[in-house]
C-alpha positions in Angstrom: -4.1 10.4 -19.8 -6.9 8.2 -20.2 -5.7 4.8 -20.1 -8.9 2.7 -21.5 -12.1 1.3 -20.6 -12.6 -1.9 -18.6 -15.1 -4.7 -18.8 -18.1 -4.5 -15.7 -16.5 -8.1 -15.1 -12.9 -6.4 -14.6 -13.7 -3.9 -11.6 -13.8 -6.3 -8.4 -11.3 -5.5 -5.9 -10.5 -9.4 -5.4 -9.3 -9.4 -9.3 -6.1 -8.6 -8.5 -4.7 -9.8 -11.5 -6.4 -7.0 -13.3 -5.4 -4.3 -10.9 -2.3 -5.8 -11.4 -2.4 -5.4 -15.2 -3.2 -1.6 -14.3 -0.3 -1.3 -12.2 1.8 -2.7 -15.6 0.1 -0.1 -17.4 1.0 2.9 -14.8 5.0 1.4 -14.3 4.7 1.8 -18.3 3.5 5.4 -18.2 6.2 6.4 -15.7 8.8 4.8 -18.2 7.7 6.6 -20.7 7.6 9.9 -18.8 10.9 9.8 -18.3 11.9 9.4 -21.9 9.6 12.2 -22.7 10.6 14.7 -20.5 12.2 13.6 -17.2 12.4 16.9 -15.7 8.5 17.2 -15.5 7.1 13.8 -15.2 8.3 11.8 -11.9 8.1 8.8 -10.5 5.1 7.5 -9.6 2.2 7.5 -11.3 -2.1 6.2 -10.1 -5.0 5.8 -11.4 -8.4 6.2 -10.1 -10.7 3.2 -11.5 -14.5 3.6 -11.2 -17.6 1.2 -10.5 -18.6 2.1 -14.6 -14.8 0.9 -15.3 -13.6 4.3 -16.1 -10.2 4.5 -15.5 -7.6 7.9 -15.6 -4.2 7.8 -14.8 -1.4 10.4 -13.7 2.7 10.6 -13.0 3.5 13.4 -10.7 5.1 16.2 -11.7 7.5 19.0 -10.7 5.8 21.8 -10.4 7.3 25.9 -9.4 10.3 23.9 -7.3 7.9 21.5 -5.5 5.9 17.6 -6.5 2.3 17.3 -7.4 1.6 13.8 -6.4 0.0 11.2 -8.7 -2.6 10.8 -6.3 -3.4 14.3 -6.7 -3.1 14.6 -10.2 -5.1 11.5 -11.1 -7.7 12.1 -8.9 -7.8 16.0 -10.3 -7.9 14.7 -14.0 -10.7 12.0 -13.6 -13.0 15.4 -12.2 -11.7 17.2 -14.9 -13.2 14.3 -17.3 -15.9 12.6 -15.8 -17.0 15.1 -12.9 -16.8 13.9 -9.0 -15.2 10.6 -8.3 -18.3 8.1 -7.2 -18.4 5.7 -4.2 -16.5 2.2 -5.1 -14.1 3.8 -7.1 -10.4 2.0 -6.3 -7.3 4.2 -6.5 -4.2 2.5 -7.8 -0.7 3.6 -7.4 3.0 2.4 -7.9 4.2 3.6 -4.4 1.8 4.1 -1.1 0.5 7.5 -0.5 2.4 9.8 1.8 1.3 10.9 5.2 2.0 14.1 7.4 4.9 11.4 9.5 7.5 12.7 6.7 8.1 16.1 7.0 10.5 15.8 3.8 7.2 15.2 2.2 5.7 17.5 2.8 8.6 20.3 2.9 8.3 19.1 -1.2 5.1 18.5 -2.2 1.8 21.2 -3.2 -0.9 20.6 -1.3 -2.2 18.4 1.6 -0.3 14.7 1.9 -2.3 12.1 -0.3 -3.4 10.5 3.0 -5.4 13.5 4.1 -6.3 13.8 0.1 -7.8 10.4 -0.2 -9.2 11.0 3.4 -11.5 14.0 2.2 -12.5 12.0 -0.9 -15.1 9.1 -1.5 -12.1 6.6 -1.8 -12.0 4.2 0.2 -9.6 1.6 -1.0 -5.9 2.1 -2.6 -4.0 -0.8 -4.3 -0.2 -0.1 -4.8 3.3 -1.6 -6.3 5.2 -0.8 -3.3 4.7 0.0 0.2 7.1 3.1 1.4 8.7 2.1 4.4 9.2 5.5 5.4 4.8 6.0 5.4 3.7 5.0 9.0 2.4 1.9 9.7 -0.7 -0.6 8.8 -2.9 1.2 11.9 -2.1 4.3 11.2 -4.7 6.4 12.5 -4.9 9.1 10.5 -5.6 6.4 7.3 -9.6 6.2 6.6 -9.1 3.5 3.7 -7.8 -0.1 3.5 -4.6 0.2 1.9 -3.2 -3.0 0.2 -0.2 -3.9 -1.7 0.3 -6.2 -4.6 1.8 -9.6 -4.2 3.5 -10.2 -7.7 7.1 -9.9 -6.7 8.4 -8.6 -10.2 5.5 -5.2 -10.2 6.5 -4.8 -6.4 10.1 -5.1 -7.2 10.0 -2.7 -10.3 7.9 -0.4 -7.8 10.4 -0.1 -5.6 13.1 0.7 -7.6 10.9 3.7 -8.9 10.8 4.5 -5.4 14.4 4.3 -4.3 15.3 6.8 -7.4 13.0 9.6 -5.1 13.8 7.7 -1.3 16.5 9.3 1.4 19.0 7.1 1.7 18.3 6.9 5.4 14.9 6.0 4.7 15.4 2.7 2.9 18.1 2.0 5.6 15.1 0.5 7.6 16.5 -3.0 7.1 16.3 -4.0 10.7 13.0 -2.2 11.5 11.1 -5.4 12.0 13.6 -6.7 14.3 12.2 -3.2 16.7 9.3 -1.1 18.4 9.1 0.7 15.1 8.1 -2.2 12.9 5.8 -4.0 14.9 2.0 -3.9 15.7 1.2 -2.9 19.1 -1.5 -5.5 18.9 0.6 -8.3 17.3 2.6 -9.3 14.6 4.6 -6.4 12.5 3.3 -2.7 10.6 3.9 -2.2 7.0 6.9 -0.3 8.4 8.3 -4.3 9.5 6.9 -5.9 6.5 8.8 -3.8 4.2 12.1 -4.0 6.2 11.7 -8.2 6.1 11.1 -8.2 2.9 14.4 -5.9 2.1 16.1 -8.5 3.5 14.8 -11.5 2.1 14.3 -11.1 -1.1 11.7 -12.5 -2.8 9.4 -13.1 0.4 6.1 -13.9 0.7 5.3 -12.4 3.9 1.6 -10.7 3.9 -0.2 -9.1 6.6 -2.2 -10.6 9.2 -5.6 -12.4 8.9 -7.6 -10.5 11.2 -11.1 -11.6 10.0 -12.9 -13.3 12.3 -13.3 -17.2 11.7 -16.9 -17.0 11.4 -16.9 -14.7 8.3 -14.4 -16.5 6.8 -15.2 -18.7 3.7 -13.8 -22.5 4.2 -11.2 -23.0 2.2 -10.6 -20.0 1.1 -6.9 -18.9 0.9 -7.3 -16.2 4.2 -9.1 -19.3 5.8 -6.1 -21.5 4.9 -3.4 -19.1 6.1 -4.9 -18.4 9.4 -5.1 -22.1 10.3 -1.7 -22.5 9.2 -0.3 -19.6 11.6 -2.4 -20.6 14.5 -1.1 -24.6 14.0 2.1 -22.9 14.4 1.8 -20.1 16.7 0.8 -22.2 18.7 3.1 -24.9 19.1 5.9 -22.3 19.8 7.4 -22.6 22.9 7.0 -19.8 25.5 5.1 -18.3 28.1 1.4 -16.3 27.3 2.3 -13.7 29.7 5.1 -11.6 30.8 6.4 -11.1 34.5 3.9 -8.2 35.2 0.8 -10.2 33.7 0.9 -8.3 30.3 0.8 -10.6 27.2 3.5 -11.5 25.3 4.2 -11.2 21.6 3.1 -14.9 21.0 -0.1 -14.3 22.9 -0.9 -10.7 20.9 0.0 -12.6 17.7 -2.5 -15.3 18.3 -5.3 -12.6 19.8 -5.0 -11.2 16.3 -5.0 -14.1 14.0 -7.9 -15.1 16.2 -6.7 -18.3 17.0 
């Protein structure tokens, strides 16, 4: 399905409002699909946005007893309409791409995982409405693309509701992951699973991933620069040692190092 054409100025990865407007259209696409044919169309929608501002979208579909994921459908639909996806294109999806860590996902879908599909394509930027807590962490070594979740709480909440219709109950009950090793990054801070579980326990939370860009490369006065400055000031004032008795760095030290404090 073709959604619409965008002006050249609209194609910017930093233009989150425009990307969020596309996510809204994808949510509307899911709702329309459920009204028209809920036995065939699924609860995830994805779109390919290319540098020439063409956008092609599709939902997940149920075919021959298995699911064809929305990312695969959208990428194939783009190929049919425009040819090979060009470098610089962005993939948008209402739910973050699946990976091979989830055996149930593999058993229920056609073809490779969406992570492998994207890795093997030219796409290196993915923008999603909801980060699926069952699909690995932020530093997943198999992921070869940047994955960013919307900061719009309304869109995120809607995409989460869609995802809740197909995620298993045990996958949703990850509320304590941010307390445990499963939700923590070995280099400090929380991974995607930890962030997702924290947000689930704290509705309305604006918790985001760490700013890991070197200070010298941050634009002075930018949102990222201000976040880093604020975090470093707060974390530096937290009581506690920088090293464990065995000489290894504490979580505090790892966090300060990760944020380049």
